[in-house]
LOMARVEX-642521 format. One line per field, with one value per residue: residue in three letters; x negated, y, z of N, C-alpha, C in turn. Coordinates in nm, 2 decimals, always signed. Atoms other than C-alpha are relative to their C-alpha. Layout:
N
res ALA; ...
n_X X; ...
n_Y Y; ...
n_Z Z; ...
ca_X X; ...
ca_Y Y; ...
ca_Z Z; ...
c_X X; ...
c_Y Y; ...
c_Z Z; ...
! end
This chain:
175
res MET; ALA; THR; LEU; PRO; ASP; GLY; PRO; VAL; LYS; MET; LEU; VAL; ASN; LEU; ALA; ALA; PHE; GLN; ALA; GLY; TRP; PHE; ALA; CYS; VAL; LEU; GLY; GLY; SER; ARG; ILE; GLY; LEU; LEU; VAL; ALA; SER; ALA; ILE; ILE; ALA; LEU; HIS; LEU; ALA; TRP; LEU; ALA; ARG; PRO; GLY; GLU; TRP; ARG; TRP; LEU; ALA; GLY; PHE; ALA; ALA; LEU; GLY; LEU; VAL; VAL; ASP; GLY; GLY; LEU; THR; LEU; ALA; GLY; GLY; PHE; ASP; PHE; ALA; ASN; GLY; LEU; PRO; LEU; LEU; GLY; GLY; MET; PRO; PRO; TRP; LEU; TRP; LEU; LEU; TRP; PRO; LEU; PHE; ALA; THR; LEU; ILE; HIS; HIS; SER; LEU; ALA; TRP; LEU; TRP; GLN; TYR; PRO; TRP; LEU; ALA; VAL; LEU; GLY; GLY; ALA; THR; SER; GLY; PRO; LEU; SER; TYR; TYR; ALA; GLY; ALA; SER; LEU; ALA; GLY; VAL; GLU; LEU; ALA; PRO; TRP; LEU; LEU; PRO; ALA; GLU; ALA; LEU; THR; TRP; ALA; LEU; ILE; CYS; LEU; THR; LEU; SER; ARG; ARG; LEU; GLY; ASN; PRO; LEU; ALA; LEU; SER; ARG; GLN; ALA; ARG
n_X +0.04; +0.13; +0.10; +0.08; +0.13; +0.12; +0.08; +0.00; -0.14; -0.04; +0.08; -0.04; -0.14; +0.02; +0.05; -0.10; -0.11; +0.04; +0.01; -0.14; -0.05; +0.07; -0.05; -0.13; +0.00; +0.06; -0.07; -0.15; -0.04; -0.04; -0.11; +0.04; +0.11; -0.06; -0.07; +0.10; +0.09; -0.08; -0.01; +0.14; +0.04; -0.08; +0.05; +0.13; -0.02; -0.07; +0.08; +0.14; +0.05; +0.03; -0.09; +0.04; +0.06; -0.08; +0.06; +0.09; -0.08; -0.05; +0.12; +0.05; -0.11; +0.02; +0.12; -0.02; -0.08; +0.10; +0.11; -0.05; -0.09; +0.09; +0.06; -0.11; -0.02; +0.12; +0.00; +0.08; -0.09; -0.11; -0.10; -0.08; -0.14; -0.04; +0.00; +0.10; -0.04; +0.11; +0.12; +0.02; +0.02; -0.12; +0.00; +0.07; +0.14; +0.00; -0.03; +0.12; +0.08; -0.03; +0.03; +0.15; +0.01; -0.03; +0.13; +0.11; +0.02; -0.02; +0.09; +0.13; +0.06; +0.15; +0.08; +0.03; +0.12; +0.10; -0.03; +0.04; -0.08; -0.14; +0.01; +0.02; -0.13; -0.09; +0.04; -0.02; -0.13; -0.10; -0.01; -0.04; -0.14; -0.07; +0.02; -0.09; -0.14; -0.03; -0.01; -0.12; -0.12; -0.01; +0.03; +0.13; +0.09; +0.09; +0.13; +0.07; -0.07; +0.06; +0.11; -0.07; -0.05; +0.12; +0.05; -0.11; -0.01; +0.13; -0.02; -0.11; +0.06; +0.10; -0.07; -0.06; +0.12; +0.04; -0.11; -0.03; +0.10; +0.08; -0.07; -0.08; -0.11; -0.09; -0.07; -0.09; -0.11; -0.07; -0.09
n_Y +0.10; +0.06; -0.03; +0.12; +0.01; -0.05; +0.11; +0.00; +0.01; -0.14; -0.07; +0.04; -0.05; -0.15; -0.02; +0.04; -0.09; -0.12; +0.02; +0.01; -0.13; -0.07; +0.04; -0.04; -0.14; -0.02; +0.06; -0.01; -0.14; -0.06; +0.07; +0.13; -0.03; -0.05; +0.11; +0.10; -0.06; -0.02; +0.13; +0.04; -0.09; +0.04; +0.13; -0.03; -0.07; +0.09; +0.12; -0.01; -0.13; -0.03; -0.11; -0.13; +0.01; -0.07; -0.13; +0.01; +0.01; -0.13; -0.08; +0.03; -0.04; -0.14; -0.01; +0.04; -0.11; -0.11; +0.04; +0.03; -0.11; -0.11; +0.05; +0.00; -0.14; -0.04; +0.07; +0.12; +0.11; -0.03; +0.11; -0.01; +0.02; -0.02; -0.13; -0.01; -0.08; -0.01; -0.07; +0.03; +0.15; +0.09; +0.06; +0.12; -0.03; -0.05; +0.11; +0.08; -0.05; +0.07; +0.14; +0.01; -0.02; +0.13; +0.08; -0.06; +0.07; +0.15; +0.07; -0.08; -0.04; +0.04; -0.08; -0.13; +0.01; -0.01; -0.12; -0.01; +0.09; -0.06; -0.10; +0.07; +0.06; -0.11; -0.07; +0.09; +0.07; -0.11; -0.03; +0.12; +0.01; -0.10; +0.04; +0.12; -0.04; -0.08; +0.09; +0.08; -0.08; -0.09; -0.14; -0.05; -0.06; -0.09; +0.05; -0.03; +0.05; +0.11; -0.05; -0.07; +0.11; +0.07; -0.09; +0.00; +0.12; +0.02; -0.08; +0.06; +0.12; -0.05; -0.05; +0.11; +0.08; -0.08; +0.00; +0.13; +0.09; +0.04; +0.09; -0.07; -0.05; +0.11; +0.04; -0.11; +0.01; +0.12; -0.02
n_Z +0.09; -0.03; +0.10; +0.05; -0.07; +0.07; +0.07; +0.15; +0.05; -0.01; +0.10; +0.13; +0.01; +0.02; +0.13; +0.10; +0.00; +0.07; +0.14; +0.05; +0.01; +0.11; +0.13; +0.01; +0.03; +0.13; +0.11; -0.02; +0.00; -0.13; -0.06; -0.05; -0.10; -0.12; -0.07; -0.04; -0.10; -0.12; -0.07; -0.05; -0.12; -0.11; -0.05; -0.06; -0.13; -0.09; -0.03; +0.00; -0.05; -0.14; -0.05; +0.05; +0.13; +0.10; +0.02; +0.10; +0.13; +0.03; +0.03; +0.13; +0.09; +0.01; +0.07; +0.14; +0.06; +0.02; +0.09; +0.14; +0.04; +0.05; +0.13; +0.11; +0.04; +0.07; +0.13; -0.01; +0.04; +0.10; -0.01; +0.12; -0.02; -0.13; -0.05; -0.11; -0.12; -0.11; +0.05; +0.14; +0.02; -0.03; -0.13; -0.01; -0.02; -0.14; -0.09; -0.01; -0.12; -0.12; +0.01; -0.03; -0.14; -0.07; +0.00; -0.08; -0.13; +0.02; +0.10; +0.02; -0.13; -0.01; +0.09; -0.05; -0.08; +0.10; +0.07; +0.14; +0.08; +0.01; +0.10; +0.13; +0.03; +0.04; +0.12; +0.11; +0.00; +0.02; +0.15; +0.07; -0.02; +0.08; +0.14; +0.03; -0.02; +0.11; +0.12; -0.01; -0.01; +0.11; -0.04; +0.06; -0.10; +0.04; -0.01; -0.13; -0.11; -0.07; -0.09; -0.11; -0.09; -0.06; -0.11; -0.10; -0.08; -0.07; -0.12; -0.09; -0.06; -0.09; -0.12; -0.07; -0.06; -0.12; -0.11; -0.05; +0.01; -0.11; -0.08; -0.11; +0.07; +0.02; -0.12; -0.04; +0.09; -0.03; -0.12
ca_X -0.81; -1.11; -1.44; -1.65; -1.96; -2.29; -2.51; -2.54; -2.17; -2.09; -2.36; -2.24; -1.87; -1.98; -2.18; -1.92; -1.65; -1.85; -1.93; -1.56; -1.47; -1.74; -1.61; -1.25; -1.33; -1.55; -1.35; -1.00; -1.01; -0.86; -0.53; -0.67; -0.98; -0.77; -0.57; -0.87; -1.10; -0.83; -0.78; -1.16; -1.21; -0.91; -1.03; -1.38; -1.26; -1.05; -1.30; -1.65; -1.69; -1.85; -1.66; -1.67; -1.80; -1.51; -1.70; -1.97; -1.71; -1.55; -1.89; -1.99; -1.65; -1.72; -2.08; -1.97; -1.72; -2.01; -2.28; -2.09; -1.83; -2.11; -2.29; -1.96; -1.91; -2.26; -2.19; -2.37; -2.07; -1.83; -1.52; -1.35; -1.02; -0.82; -0.74; -1.05; -0.97; -1.18; -1.42; -1.39; -1.45; -1.20; -1.10; -1.26; -1.61; -1.54; -1.42; -1.76; -1.91; -1.71; -1.75; -2.13; -2.09; -1.95; -2.30; -2.50; -2.46; -2.43; -2.59; -2.84; -2.91; -3.25; -3.36; -3.36; -3.66; -3.87; -3.86; -4.06; -3.87; -3.54; -3.66; -3.77; -3.44; -3.24; -3.44; -3.39; -3.07; -2.87; -2.94; -2.91; -2.56; -2.46; -2.60; -2.42; -2.10; -2.11; -2.17; -1.88; -1.64; -1.72; -1.86; -2.13; -2.42; -2.62; -2.99; -3.09; -2.83; -3.01; -3.33; -3.10; -2.93; -3.27; -3.38; -3.04; -3.03; -3.40; -3.32; -3.00; -3.19; -3.48; -3.24; -3.06; -3.40; -3.50; -3.17; -3.12; -3.45; -3.62; -3.52; -3.41; -3.18; -3.03; -2.96; -2.80; -2.58; -2.47; -2.32
ca_Y -8.50; -8.73; -8.64; -8.89; -9.01; -8.85; -9.05; -9.15; -9.22; -8.86; -8.72; -8.92; -8.83; -8.46; -8.48; -8.67; -8.43; -8.13; -8.29; -8.38; -8.02; -7.89; -8.10; -8.01; -7.64; -7.65; -7.89; -7.83; -7.45; -7.23; -7.41; -7.76; -7.62; -7.44; -7.75; -7.98; -7.73; -7.64; -8.01; -8.07; -7.77; -7.86; -8.22; -8.09; -7.86; -8.14; -8.43; -8.31; -7.95; -7.84; -7.60; -7.26; -7.38; -7.22; -6.89; -7.02; -7.11; -6.77; -6.60; -6.78; -6.71; -6.34; -6.37; -6.54; -6.26; -6.00; -6.20; -6.36; -6.08; -5.83; -6.04; -6.07; -5.70; -5.65; -5.87; -6.18; -6.41; -6.41; -6.61; -6.69; -6.81; -6.74; -6.42; -6.33; -6.21; -6.15; -5.89; -6.01; -6.38; -6.66; -6.82; -7.15; -6.99; -6.82; -7.15; -7.31; -7.08; -7.21; -7.56; -7.51; -7.39; -7.74; -7.88; -7.64; -7.82; -8.17; -8.30; -8.01; -7.97; -8.15; -7.91; -7.59; -7.73; -7.69; -7.33; -7.36; -7.67; -7.49; -7.19; -7.42; -7.61; -7.29; -7.14; -7.45; -7.62; -7.29; -7.19; -7.56; -7.57; -7.25; -7.37; -7.71; -7.55; -7.29; -7.56; -7.77; -7.48; -7.29; -6.98; -6.77; -6.66; -6.35; -6.42; -6.26; -6.44; -6.76; -6.58; -6.36; -6.67; -6.83; -6.53; -6.51; -6.87; -6.88; -6.59; -6.75; -7.08; -6.89; -6.71; -7.03; -7.20; -6.91; -6.91; -7.28; -7.44; -7.45; -7.72; -7.47; -7.30; -7.63; -7.72; -7.38; -7.43; -7.77; -7.62
ca_Z +2.90; +2.94; +2.76; +2.56; +2.75; +2.66; +2.42; +2.06; +2.01; +2.12; +1.89; +1.59; +1.65; +1.67; +1.36; +1.16; +1.27; +1.16; +0.82; +0.77; +0.84; +0.61; +0.32; +0.40; +0.39; +0.08; -0.13; +0.02; +0.03; +0.30; +0.36; +0.40; +0.57; +0.82; +0.91; +0.93; +1.11; +1.36; +1.44; +1.47; +1.70; +1.91; +1.95; +2.02; +2.29; +2.44; +2.43; +2.37; +2.49; +2.81; +3.03; +2.87; +2.54; +2.36; +2.41; +2.18; +1.91; +1.94; +1.93; +1.62; +1.46; +1.52; +1.40; +1.08; +1.01; +1.05; +0.86; +0.57; +0.56; +0.52; +0.26; +0.07; +0.08; -0.04; -0.34; -0.23; -0.31; -0.61; -0.53; -0.86; -0.72; -0.42; -0.23; -0.02; +0.33; +0.65; +0.52; +0.16; +0.22; +0.21; +0.54; +0.45; +0.44; +0.78; +0.94; +0.88; +1.16; +1.45; +1.31; +1.32; +1.68; +1.78; +1.71; +1.93; +2.26; +2.12; +1.80; +1.78; +2.15; +2.12; +1.85; +2.06; +2.26; +1.94; +1.83; +1.51; +1.40; +1.48; +1.27; +0.98; +1.00; +0.99; +0.71; +0.50; +0.60; +0.61; +0.24; +0.13; +0.28; +0.11; -0.22; -0.20; -0.08; -0.36; -0.62; -0.50; -0.45; -0.77; -0.60; -0.77; -0.55; -0.60; -0.66; -0.33; -0.12; -0.04; +0.08; +0.29; +0.44; +0.50; +0.71; +0.88; +0.98; +1.08; +1.32; +1.45; +1.52; +1.68; +1.91; +2.00; +2.07; +2.30; +2.48; +2.51; +2.46; +2.79; +3.04; +3.31; +3.06; +2.97; +3.33; +3.39; +3.08; +3.20; +3.52
c_X -0.14; -0.10; -0.07; -0.13; -0.11; -0.07; +0.02; +0.14; +0.05; -0.06; +0.05; +0.15; -0.01; -0.05; +0.09; +0.12; -0.04; -0.01; +0.14; +0.06; -0.07; +0.06; +0.15; +0.01; -0.05; +0.08; +0.15; +0.04; +0.06; +0.12; -0.04; -0.11; +0.05; +0.06; -0.11; -0.10; +0.07; +0.01; -0.13; -0.03; +0.09; -0.04; -0.14; +0.01; +0.06; -0.09; -0.15; -0.06; -0.03; +0.09; -0.06; -0.06; +0.08; -0.06; -0.10; +0.07; +0.05; -0.11; -0.05; +0.11; -0.02; -0.13; +0.01; +0.08; -0.10; -0.10; +0.06; +0.10; -0.08; -0.07; +0.10; +0.02; -0.11; -0.02; -0.07; +0.08; +0.10; +0.09; +0.10; +0.15; +0.04; -0.01; -0.10; +0.06; -0.12; -0.13; -0.04; -0.03; +0.12; -0.01; -0.08; -0.15; -0.02; +0.01; -0.13; -0.09; +0.04; -0.02; -0.15; -0.02; +0.03; -0.12; -0.10; -0.03; +0.00; -0.10; -0.13; -0.06; -0.15; -0.08; -0.05; -0.13; -0.12; +0.02; -0.04; +0.07; +0.14; -0.01; -0.01; +0.13; +0.10; -0.03; +0.02; +0.14; +0.12; +0.02; +0.04; +0.15; +0.08; -0.01; +0.09; +0.15; +0.05; +0.02; +0.13; +0.13; +0.01; -0.03; -0.14; -0.07; -0.09; -0.14; -0.07; +0.07; -0.07; -0.12; +0.06; +0.05; -0.11; -0.05; +0.10; +0.00; -0.13; +0.01; +0.10; -0.06; -0.11; +0.07; +0.06; -0.11; -0.05; +0.10; +0.02; -0.11; -0.08; +0.09; +0.08; +0.12; +0.11; +0.07; +0.10; +0.13; +0.09; +0.10; +0.12
c_Y -0.05; +0.04; -0.13; +0.00; +0.05; -0.12; +0.00; +0.00; +0.15; +0.08; -0.03; +0.05; +0.15; +0.03; -0.03; +0.10; +0.13; -0.02; -0.02; +0.14; +0.08; -0.04; +0.05; +0.15; +0.03; -0.05; +0.03; +0.15; +0.04; -0.07; -0.13; +0.02; +0.05; -0.11; -0.09; +0.06; +0.03; -0.13; -0.04; +0.08; -0.03; -0.13; +0.02; +0.06; -0.10; -0.12; +0.01; +0.12; +0.00; +0.11; +0.13; +0.00; +0.07; +0.14; +0.00; -0.01; +0.13; +0.10; -0.02; +0.03; +0.15; +0.03; -0.03; +0.11; +0.12; -0.04; -0.03; +0.10; +0.11; -0.04; +0.00; +0.14; +0.06; -0.07; -0.13; -0.13; +0.05; -0.12; +0.01; -0.01; +0.01; +0.15; +0.01; +0.09; +0.01; +0.06; -0.04; -0.14; -0.08; -0.07; -0.13; +0.02; +0.04; -0.12; -0.08; +0.05; -0.06; -0.15; -0.03; +0.01; -0.13; -0.08; +0.05; -0.07; -0.15; -0.05; +0.08; +0.04; -0.03; +0.10; +0.13; -0.01; +0.02; +0.12; +0.00; -0.10; +0.05; +0.11; -0.06; -0.06; +0.10; +0.06; -0.09; -0.06; +0.11; +0.03; -0.13; -0.02; +0.10; -0.04; -0.12; +0.04; +0.09; -0.08; -0.07; +0.09; +0.10; +0.15; +0.04; +0.07; +0.10; -0.05; +0.02; -0.06; -0.11; +0.04; +0.07; -0.10; -0.07; +0.08; +0.00; -0.12; -0.03; +0.09; -0.05; -0.12; +0.04; +0.05; -0.11; -0.08; +0.08; +0.00; -0.13; -0.10; -0.05; -0.08; +0.07; +0.06; -0.10; -0.05; +0.10; -0.01; -0.11; +0.03; +0.08
c_Z +0.03; -0.11; -0.04; +0.09; -0.09; -0.07; -0.15; -0.06; -0.01; -0.11; -0.14; -0.03; -0.03; -0.14; -0.11; -0.01; -0.07; -0.15; -0.07; -0.02; -0.11; -0.14; -0.02; -0.04; -0.14; -0.11; +0.01; -0.01; +0.14; +0.07; +0.07; +0.10; +0.13; +0.08; +0.06; +0.11; +0.13; +0.08; +0.06; +0.12; +0.12; +0.07; +0.07; +0.14; +0.11; +0.05; +0.01; +0.07; +0.15; +0.04; -0.06; -0.14; -0.11; -0.03; -0.12; -0.14; -0.04; -0.04; -0.14; -0.11; -0.03; -0.08; -0.15; -0.08; -0.03; -0.11; -0.14; -0.05; -0.06; -0.12; -0.11; -0.05; -0.08; -0.14; -0.01; -0.05; -0.11; +0.00; -0.12; +0.03; +0.15; +0.05; +0.12; +0.11; +0.09; -0.05; -0.14; -0.02; +0.03; +0.14; +0.01; +0.02; +0.15; +0.10; +0.02; +0.12; +0.13; +0.00; +0.03; +0.15; +0.08; +0.01; +0.10; +0.13; +0.00; -0.09; -0.02; +0.13; +0.01; -0.08; +0.06; +0.09; -0.09; -0.08; -0.15; -0.09; -0.01; -0.11; -0.14; -0.04; -0.04; -0.13; -0.12; -0.01; -0.02; -0.15; -0.08; +0.01; -0.08; -0.15; -0.04; +0.00; -0.12; -0.13; +0.00; -0.01; -0.12; +0.03; -0.06; +0.11; -0.07; +0.01; +0.13; +0.12; +0.08; +0.08; +0.12; +0.10; +0.07; +0.12; +0.11; +0.09; +0.08; +0.13; +0.10; +0.08; +0.10; +0.13; +0.08; +0.07; +0.12; +0.11; +0.06; +0.01; +0.12; +0.10; +0.11; -0.06; -0.03; +0.12; +0.05; -0.09; +0.03; +0.12; -0.03
! end
């Protein structure tokens, strides 16, 4: 299957697909989230992804299970409705992790060249996303959860910046 050409259209499609998946998961729950996220990820892998990019999506799926599953087990989330799975969290929350990974080499690729901006973005955008998602989905958050997510996402973005941020790393990743 042909890929979309690089450029602003590809970035906008990538960003819009992620946002559609985020809303489908948060507002639609696990069943709708699974259908929409699966379609977005399949289309991403077919049209936008670089060779081997599936490893990033799988890695972030595993990371999400560890991070949000652990925070759920620690009492950070209180899911009022639905049967929680995957380490105590519902599948819709877990699906957000591979959806985020679809942005790493595309819409967010420019960010990794600026480590402190990446850290600041992770420390603010991560918790804001959790807060908005919890508000829309009727999930109660423990008072300590948002600071924990801020630290977690700051570290994730710093790691991504160190791994992908220098031009030599970017050229190696493209091969």
